[in-house]
TIKOL-754879 format. One record per residue: residue in one letter; x, y negated, z of N, C-alpha, C in turn. Coordinates in steps of 0.2 Angstrom, whole numbers, padded with zeros to 4 digits, always signed. Layout:
residues N
AXYZXYZXYZ
...
***
This chain:
residues 317
M+0590-1004-0238+0584-1000-0240+0579-1001-0233
K+0573-1003-0234+0569-1004-0229+0567-0997-0225
R+0566-0998-0219+0565-0992-0214+0558-0989-0216
I+0557-0983-0216+0550-0980-0217+0548-0977-0210
N+0542-0979-0209+0538-0977-0203+0535-0970-0204
W+0540-0965-0203+0537-0958-0204+0532-0956-0199
K+0533-0958-0193+0528-0956-0188+0521-0958-0190
K+0520-0964-0192+0514-0967-0194+0511-0964-0200
G+0515-0962-0204+0513-0958-0210+0510-0951-0208
L+0514-0948-0204+0511-0941-0201+0505-0942-0197
I+0504-0947-0193+0498-0948-0189+0492-0949-0194
S+0493-0954-0199+0488-0955-0204+0486-0949-0208
G+0491-0945-0210+0490-0939-0214+0485-0934-0209
W+0487-0933-0203+0483-0929-0199+0476-0931-0198
S+0476-0938-0196+0469-0941-0195+0465-0940-0201
T+0467-0941-0207+0463-0941-0213+0461-0934-0215
A+0466-0929-0214+0465-0922-0215+0459-0919-0211
W+0460-0922-0204+0455-0919-0199+0448-0922-0201
E+0447-0928-0203+0441-0931-0204+0438-0928-0210
L+0442-0927-0216+0439-0924-0222+0438-0917-0221
G+0442-0913-0217+0441-0906-0216+0435-0905-0212
K+0433-0909-0207+0426-0908-0204+0420-0908-0208
I+0421-0911-0214+0416-0912-0219+0416-0906-0224
I+0423-0905-0226+0424-0900-0232+0422-0893-0230
F+0424-0891-0224+0423-0884-0222+0416-0882-0222
P+0412-0885-0218+0405-0883-0218+0401-0884-0225
V+0403-0889-0228+0399-0890-0235+0402-0884-0240
T+0408-0883-0240+0411-0878-0245+0408-0871-0243
L+0408-0870-0236+0405-0863-0234+0398-0862-0236
A+0394-0868-0235+0387-0867-0236+0385-0867-0243
V+0388-0871-0247+0387-0871-0255+0390-0864-0258
S+0395-0862-0255+0398-0855-0258+0393-0850-0257
L+0390-0850-0251+0385-0844-0250+0379-0846-0254
L+0377-0852-0255+0370-0853-0258+0371-0851-0266
Q+0377-0851-0268+0378-0849-0275+0375-0842-0277
H+0375-0838-0272+0373-0831-0273+0366-0830-0270
T+0362-0835-0269+0355-0835-0267+0350-0838-0272
P+0344-0836-0272+0339-0839-0277+0339-0847-0277
V+0342-0850-0272+0341-0857-0271+0344-0861-0277
I+0351-0859-0279+0354-0862-0285+0350-0860-0291
D+0348-0854-0292+0344-0852-0298+0338-0856-0298
G+0334-0857-0293+0328-0861-0293+0330-0868-0295
L+0335-0871-0292+0337-0878-0294+0339-0878-0301
V+0342-0873-0304+0343-0873-0311+0337-0873-0315
R+0332-0869-0314+0326-0869-0317+0322-0875-0317
L+0323-0879-0311+0319-0885-0310+0322-0890-0314
L+0329-0890-0315+0332-0895-0319+0333-0894-0327
T+0331-0888-0329+0332-0886-0336+0328-0891-0341
P+0322-0892-0339+0318-0897-0344+0322-0904-0345
A+0325-0906-0340+0328-0913-0340+0335-0912-0344
M+0338-0906-0343+0345-0905-0346+0344-0906-0354
S+0339-0905-0357+0338-0905-0364+0339-0913-0366
W+0337-0917-0362+0338-0925-0364+0345-0927-0363
L+0349-0923-0360+0356-0924-0360+0360-0921-0365
G+0357-0917-0369+0360-0913-0374+0364-0907-0371
L+0361-0904-0365+0365-0898-0362+0360-0893-0361
P+0362-0887-0361+0358-0881-0359+0356-0881-0352
G+0351-0877-0350+0349-0877-0343+0354-0874-0338
E+0359-0869-0341+0364-0867-0336+0369-0872-0335
A+0370-0877-0339+0374-0883-0337+0373-0886-0331
A+0367-0885-0328+0365-0888-0322+0370-0885-0316
I+0372-0879-0317+0376-0876-0312+0383-0880-0310
P+0387-0882-0315+0393-0886-0314+0391-0893-0311
L+0385-0895-0313+0383-0902-0311+0382-0902-0303
V+0378-0897-0302+0376-0896-0295+0382-0895-0290
L+0387-0890-0292+0393-0888-0289+0397-0894-0288
G+0398-0898-0294+0402-0904-0294+0400-0909-0289
N+0394-0910-0289+0391-0915-0285+0391-0913-0277
M+0390-0907-0276+0390-0905-0269+0397-0903-0266
L+0401-0901-0271+0408-0899-0269+0413-0904-0272
N+0416-0902-0277+0421-0906-0280+0422-0904-0288
L+0426-0907-0291+0427-0906-0298+0430-0899-0300
Y+0434-0897-0295+0437-0890-0296+0432-0885-0296
A+0427-0885-0292+0421-0881-0292+0417-0881-0298
A+0416-0887-0300+0412-0888-0307+0416-0885-0313
I+0423-0886-0313+0426-0884-0319+0426-0876-0319
G+0427-0873-0313+0426-0866-0312+0420-0863-0315
A+0414-0867-0314+0408-0865-0317+0408-0866-0324
I+0411-0872-0327+0411-0873-0334+0414-0867-0338
L+0419-0864-0335+0423-0859-0338+0419-0853-0339
T+0413-0852-0336+0409-0846-0337+0403-0847-0342
L+0403-0853-0345+0398-0855-0350+0400-0856-0357
D+0396-0854-0361+0398-0855-0369+0395-0861-0371
L+0399-0866-0372+0397-0873-0373+0401-0876-0379
T+0398-0881-0382+0402-0884-0388+0406-0890-0385
V+0411-0892-0389+0415-0897-0387+0411-0904-0385
K+0406-0905-0388+0402-0911-0386+0399-0910-0379
Q+0396-0904-0378+0393-0902-0372+0398-0903-0366
V+0404-0900-0367+0409-0900-0362+0411-0908-0361
F+0412-0912-0366+0413-0919-0365+0408-0922-0361
I+0402-0921-0362+0396-0924-0359+0396-0922-0351
L+0398-0916-0350+0398-0913-0343+0404-0917-0340
A+0410-0918-0343+0416-0921-0340+0414-0928-0339
V+0411-0932-0343+0409-0939-0342+0404-0939-0336
M+0399-0935-0335+0394-0935-0330+0398-0934-0323
L+0402-0928-0323+0406-0927-0317+0411-0932-0315
S+0414-0935-0320+0419-0940-0318+0415-0946-0314
F+0409-0947-0316+0405-0953-0312+0402-0950-0306
S+0400-0944-0306+0396-0941-0300+0399-0935-0298
H+0403-0935-0293+0405-0928-0290+0407-0929-0283
N+0407-0924-0279+0409-0924-0272+0405-0929-0268
L+0399-0929-0269+0395-0935-0267+0395-0935-0259
L+0394-0929-0256+0393-0928-0249+0400-0931-0245
L+0405-0929-0248+0412-0931-0244+0413-0939-0246
E+0413-0941-0252+0414-0948-0254+0409-0953-0252
S+0403-0950-0251+0398-0955-0248+0399-0956-0241
A+0402-0951-0238+0403-0952-0230+0409-0957-0230
V+0414-0957-0234+0419-0962-0234+0416-0969-0235
C+0411-0970-0240+0407-0976-0241+0404-0978-0235
R+0401-0974-0231+0397-0975-0225+0401-0978-0220
R+0408-0975-0220+0412-0977-0214+0414-0984-0215
V+0414-0987-0221+0416-0994-0222+0410-0999-0223
G+0404-0996-0221+0398-1000-0220+0394-1001-0227
V+0395-0997-0232+0392-0998-0238+0386-0992-0238
N+0380-0993-0240+0375-0989-0240+0377-0983-0244
A+0377-0977-0241+0379-0971-0245+0374-0969-0250
G+0367-0970-0249+0362-0968-0253+0363-0973-0260
L+0364-0979-0259+0365-0984-0264+0371-0981-0269
V+0377-0980-0266+0382-0977-0270+0381-0971-0273
A+0378-0966-0270+0376-0960-0273+0371-0961-0279
G+0366-0965-0278+0361-0967-0283+0364-0970-0289
V+0369-0975-0288+0372-0978-0294+0376-0973-0298
R+0380-0969-0294+0384-0964-0298+0380-0959-0302
I+0375-0956-0299+0370-0952-0303+0367-0955-0309
G+0365-0962-0307+0362-0966-0313+0367-0967-0319
L+0373-0968-0317+0378-0969-0322+0380-0963-0326
A+0380-0957-0322+0381-0951-0326+0375-0949-0331
V+0369-0950-0329+0364-0949-0333+0363-0954-0339
I+0364-0960-0338+0364-0965-0343+0369-0964-0349
T+0375-0963-0346+0381-0961-0351+0380-0955-0355
A+0377-0950-0351+0376-0943-0355+0371-0944-0360
V+0366-0948-0359+0360-0949-0364+0363-0953-0370
M+0367-0958-0369+0370-0962-0374+0375-0958-0378
I+0379-0954-0375+0384-0949-0379+0380-0944-0383
H+0375-0941-0380+0371-0936-0384+0367-0939-0390
W+0365-0945-0390+0361-0948-0395+0366-0952-0400
L+0372-0954-0398+0376-0958-0402+0382-0954-0405
W+0384-0949-0402+0389-0945-0405+0386-0939-0409
Q+0387-0940-0416+0385-0935-0420+0391-0931-0422
G+0392-0925-0419+0398-0921-0420+0400-0917-0414
G+0406-0914-0413+0408-0910-0408+0404-0904-0407
D+0401-0901-0413+0397-0895-0412+0401-0888-0412
S+0408-0889-0413+0412-0882-0413+0412-0880-0406
A+0413-0873-0405+0414-0870-0399+0420-0873-0395
A+0419-0874-0388+0424-0876-0384+0429-0870-0382
H+0435-0872-0382+0440-0867-0380+0444-0870-0374
Y+0444-0865-0369+0447-0867-0362+0454-0866-0361
G+0458-0864-0367+0465-0864-0366+0467-0858-0362
W+0472-0859-0357+0475-0853-0353+0471-0852-0347
I+0465-0856-0345+0461-0855-0339+0456-0849-0340
T+0456-0845-0335+0451-0839-0336+0446-0840-0330
P+0440-0838-0330+0435-0838-0325+0437-0832-0320
Q+0435-0833-0314+0436-0828-0308+0430-0823-0309
T+0431-0817-0306+0426-0812-0306+0421-0814-0300
Q+0415-0812-0301+0410-0813-0296+0410-0807-0291
P+0410-0809-0284+0410-0804-0279+0403-0800-0279
E+0403-0794-0276+0397-0790-0275+0396-0789-0268
G+0390-0789-0266+0388-0788-0259+0389-0794-0254
W+0385-0794-0249+0385-0800-0245+0391-0800-0240
L+0394-0794-0239+0400-0794-0235+0406-0798-0239
E+0407-0796-0245+0412-0798-0250+0410-0806-0251
I+0404-0807-0252+0402-0814-0253+0404-0819-0247
T+0402-0816-0241+0404-0820-0235+0411-0821-0234
G+0415-0816-0235+0422-0816-0235+0425-0821-0240
L+0422-0821-0246+0425-0825-0251+0423-0833-0249
A+0417-0834-0247+0415-0840-0245+0420-0843-0239
L+0421-0839-0234+0426-0841-0229+0433-0842-0232
Q+0435-0838-0236+0441-0839-0239+0442-0845-0243
T+0436-0847-0247+0436-0853-0251+0436-0859-0247
A+0432-0859-0241+0432-0865-0236+0439-0866-0233
M+0442-0860-0231+0449-0861-0228+0454-0863-0233
T+0453-0860-0239+0458-0862-0244+0457-0870-0246
G+0451-0872-0246+0450-0879-0247+0453-0884-0242
I+0453-0881-0235+0456-0885-0230+0463-0885-0231
F+0466-0879-0232+0473-0879-0233+0476-0883-0239
Q+0472-0882-0245+0474-0886-0250+0474-0894-0249
L+0468-0896-0245+0468-0903-0243+0474-0905-0239
A+0476-0901-0234+0481-0903-0230+0488-0904-0234
L+0489-0899-0239+0494-0899-0244+0495-0906-0248
V+0489-0908-0249+0488-0914-0253+0489-0920-0249
V+0485-0920-0243+0484-0926-0239+0491-0928-0236
F+0494-0923-0233+0500-0925-0229+0505-0929-0234
P+0507-0925-0239+0512-0929-0243+0510-0935-0246
L+0503-0935-0248+0500-0941-0251+0500-0947-0246
M+0498-0946-0239+0498-0951-0234+0506-0953-0233
M+0510-0948-0233+0517-0950-0232+0519-0955-0238
G+0517-0953-0244+0519-0957-0250+0516-0964-0250
I+0510-0964-0247+0506-0971-0246+0510-0975-0241
Q+0513-0971-0236+0517-0975-0231+0523-0978-0234
I+0526-0974-0238+0532-0976-0241+0531-0982-0246
L+0525-0981-0250+0523-0987-0254+0522-0993-0250
K+0519-0992-0244+0518-0998-0240+0524-1001-0237
D+0528-0997-0234+0534-0999-0231+0539-1002-0236
W+0539-1000-0242+0544-1002-0247+0540-1008-0251
H+0534-1009-0249+0530-1014-0252+0528-1013-0260
W+0528-1006-0262+0527-1004-0269+0519-1005-0270
L+0515-1002-0265+0508-1003-0265+0506-1010-0265
D+0509-1014-0262+0508-1021-0262+0509-1024-0269
R+0515-1022-0272+0516-1024-0279+0511-1022-0284
F+0509-1016-0283+0503-1013-0288+0497-1017-0286
A+0496-1019-0280+0490-1023-0278+0490-1030-0281
D+0497-1032-0281+0498-1039-0284+0496-1039-0291
W+0497-1033-0295+0495-1033-0302+0488-1033-0302
M+0484-1031-0297+0477-1030-0297+0474-1037-0296
V+0477-1042-0293+0474-1048-0291+0471-1052-0297
P+0475-1053-0303+0472-1057-0308+0465-1054-0311
M+0463-1048-0309+0457-1045-0312+0451-1045-0306
M+0454-1047-0300+0449-1048-0294+0444-1053-0295
R+0446-1059-0296+0442-1065-0297+0437-1064-0303
P+0439-1062-0309+0434-1061-0314+0429-1056-0312
L+0430-1052-0308+0425-1047-0306+0421-1049-0300
G+0423-1055-0297+0419-1058-0292+0421-1056-0285
I+0427-1053-0284+0429-1050-0278+0435-1054-0275
E+0435-1055-0269+0441-1058-0266+0447-1055-0267
P+0453-1058-0269+0459-1055-0271+0462-1051-0265
R+0461-1053-0259+0463-1049-0253+0461-1042-0253
G+0456-1040-0257+0454-1033-0258+0458-1029-0263
S+0463-1032-0265+0467-1029-0270+0470-1022-0268
I+0472-1022-0262+0475-1015-0259+0470-1010-0259
I+0463-1011-0257+0458-1006-0257+0457-1004-0265
M+0457-1009-0269+0456-1007-0276+0462-1003-0279
A+0468-1005-0277+0474-1001-0280+0474-0994-0277
S+0472-0993-0270+0472-0987-0267+0467-0982-0270
G+0461-0985-0271+0455-0981-0274+0457-0979-0281
L+0460-0984-0285+0461-0982-0292+0467-0977-0292
L+0472-0977-0288+0477-0972-0288+0475-0966-0285
F+0472-0966-0279+0472-0960-0275+0464-0958-0274
G+0460-0962-0276+0453-0960-0275+0449-0962-0269
L+0443-0960-0268+0439-0962-0262+0441-0957-0256
A+0442-0951-0258+0443-0946-0253+0450-0947-0250
M+0455-0946-0255+0462-0946-0253+0464-0953-0251
G+0461-0958-0254+0463-0965-0252+0459-0967-0246
A+0455-0963-0243+0451-0965-0237+0454-0968-0232
G+0460-0966-0230+0464-0969-0224+0466-0976-0226
V+0468-0978-0231+0470-0985-0233+0463-0989-0234
I+0458-0986-0237+0452-0990-0238+0449-0991-0231
I+0448-0987-0227+0445-0988-0220+0449-0992-0216
E+0456-0991-0216+0460-0996-0212+0460-1003-0215
Q+0460-1004-0221+0459-1011-0224+0453-1014-0222
A+0447-1010-0223+0441-1013-0221+0440-1015-0214
R+0443-1011-0210+0443-1012-0203+0447-1019-0201
E+0453-1019-0204+0458-1025-0202+0456-1031-0205
K+0453-1031-0211+0452-1038-0215+0445-1040-0215
G+0440-1036-0212+0433-1038-0211+0430-1042-0217
F+0430-1038-0223+0427-1040-0229+0419-1042-0228
S+0417-1046-0232+0409-1047-0232+0406-1041-0235
K+0400-1040-0234+0396-1035-0236+0396-1035-0244
R+0395-1041-0247+0395-1041-0254+0402-1039-0257
D+0407-1041-0254+0414-1039-0257+0415-1032-0256
M+0413-1029-0250+0415-1022-0249+0410-1018-0254
T+0404-1020-0255+0399-1016-0259+0402-1016-0266
L+0404-1022-0269+0407-1023-0276+0413-1018-0277
M+0418-1018-0272+0423-1014-0272+0422-1007-0272
I+0417-1005-0268+0416-0998-0267+0412-0995-0274
L+0407-0999-0276+0404-0997-0282+0408-0997-0288
F+0413-1002-0289+0418-1001-0294+0422-0995-0294
L+0424-0993-0288+0428-0987-0287+0424-0981-0287
A+0417-0981-0286+0413-0976-0286+0413-0974-0294
A+0413-0978-0298+0413-0977-0305+0420-0975-0308
C+0425-0978-0305+0432-0977-0308+0437-0977-0302
H+0438-0970-0300+0443-0970-0295+0448-0963-0297
A+0453-0963-0293+0458-0957-0295+0459-0956-0302
V+0461-0962-0306+0461-0962-0313+0466-0957-0316
V+0471-0955-0312+0476-0950-0315+0473-0943-0314
E+0472-0941-0307+0470-0934-0306+0463-0933-0309
D+0458-0937-0308+0451-0936-0310+0450-0936-0318
T+0455-0938-0321+0455-0938-0329+0459-0932-0331
L+0465-0931-0329+0469-0925-0331+0466-0919-0330
I+0462-0918-0324+0459-0912-0322+0455-0909-0328
F+0452-0913-0332+0448-0911-0338+0452-0909-0344
A+0459-0910-0344+0463-0909-0350+0463-0901-0352
P+0463-0897-0347+0463-0890-0349+0457-0887-0352
L+0451-0891-0352+0445-0889-0355+0445-0890-0363
G+0450-0894-0365+0451-0895-0372+0448-0901-0375
I+0446-0906-0371+0443-0912-0373+0448-0917-0373
D+0447-0923-0376+0451-0929-0377+0450-0933-0371
V+0455-0934-0366+0454-0937-0360+0454-0944-0360
L+0457-0947-0365+0458-0954-0366+0451-0958-0367
P+0447-0956-0371+0440-0959-0371+0436-0958-0364
L+0437-0952-0361+0434-0951-0354+0437-0957-0349
L+0443-0958-0349+0446-0964-0345+0443-0970-0347
L+0443-0972-0354+0441-0978-0356+0433-0979-0354
I+0429-0974-0355+0422-0975-0353+0421-0976-0346
R+0425-0973-0341+0424-0974-0334+0426-0981-0333
L+0432-0984-0335+0435-0990-0334+0430-0996-0337
G+0428-0995-0343+0423-1000-0346+0417-1000-0342
V+0414-0995-0340+0407-0995-0336+0408-0998-0330
A+0414-0996-0326+0415-0999-0320+0416-1007-0320
I+0419-1009-0325+0420-1017-0326+0413-1020-0327
L+0410-1017-0332+0404-1020-0334+0398-1020-0328
M+0398-1015-0325+0393-1014-0319+0395-1019-0314
T+0401-1020-0312+0403-1024-0307+0402-1032-0309
L+0403-1033-0315+0402-1040-0317+0395-1042-0317
C+0390-1037-0319+0383-1038-0318+0381-1039-0311
I+0383-1035-0307+0381-1035-0300+0384-1042-0297
A+0390-1044-0298+0393-1050-0296+0389-1056-0298
W+0386-1056-0305+0383-1061-0308+0376-1062-0304
F+0373-1057-0302+0366-1057-0299+0367-1058-0291
W+0373-1056-0289+0374-1057-0281+0380-1062-0280
P+0379-1068-0281+0385-1073-0281+0387-1073-0274
S+0394-1075-0274+0397-1076-0267+0395-1082-0264
P+0394-1082-0257+0391-1089-0254+0396-1094-0255
Q+0403-1093-0256+0407-1098-0257+0407-1102-0264
S+0404-1098-0268+0403-1101-0275+0396-1104-0276
N+0392-1104-0271+0386-1108-0271+0386-1115-0268
P+0385-1120-0273+0386-1127-0270+0382-1128-0264
A+0376-1125-0264+0371-1127-0259+0374-1124-0252
V+0378-1119-0252+0381-1117-0246+0385-1122-0242
N+0389-1126-0247+0394-1130-0244+0392-1138-0244
R+0386-1139-0247+0383-1145-0247+0381-1148-0240
P+0383-1153-0238+0381-1156-0231+0373-1157-0231
A+0370-1156-0225+0363-1157-0224+0362-1164-0224
Q+0356-1166-0225+0354-1173-0226+0355-1177-0219
G+0359-1182-0220+0360-1186-0214+0367-1184-0211
E+0370-1179-0214+0376-1176-0211+0382-1180-0215
S+0387-1182-0211+0393-1185-0214+0397-1180-0217
L+0401-1182-0222+0406-1178-0226+0412-1178-0222
***
């Protein structure tokens, strides 16, 4: 049996948890406090007219805002407080699966040299386009949604309790992050040392060239699909630094993963809301493939352009 580098896994886990924690704590604290101010209510009122185009009530803007500024867990917590139909919950799930945790995951994109504004814009655009299509094409799902065994939390009263809860939420977020990141990074280290991640990456190679991406980016694609942009940040950043991908290939990979990442966690997390998660996964994967193919078509690789390799006039072959 191959030797596992536990020390490297622990260092990678600590480094990843520290980098993500520096972002998660202040963002979680700020947004948790803003939930109890007129800022969120004003934003909801501002977004209400647009929500009707998505087939959603105005208050559905709350989980969208929380999901994009925080994470899917915060968004689902907000969904639990709303009376929605099955179709409306599915639309929210599709939108949030494309566009969530923008501040943190955009920071990861920026670390690998991809424009964070571009990634965030693409994710929001995909969320809106798919929501409109589902709203107009799906005639059904009008029954009331049932959320199973999950129950919403009670709202705090008074700013002392609100501040205490915000600090508790931020600290809990860091603690939960560490509980996930450390075993995850150790697991990634095991996958790397036993070459299982390489094996999964090898399975990704046949789909890389049709997508117009260099096959050597398969580890980034495999890590993003399995672990996500945030939890897979350590591998993604490390691979980007070591292999020096072109801006085109890095952008294509990040945009693909922006649309479809953490396919297990980010899909199953919506199951307790009572929706069918298989169509959710297929929509994410289909949109990611189609979008990447279109971008690769309009942004060809320099190696595939005959003019790049054609010798200049008078130059010998």
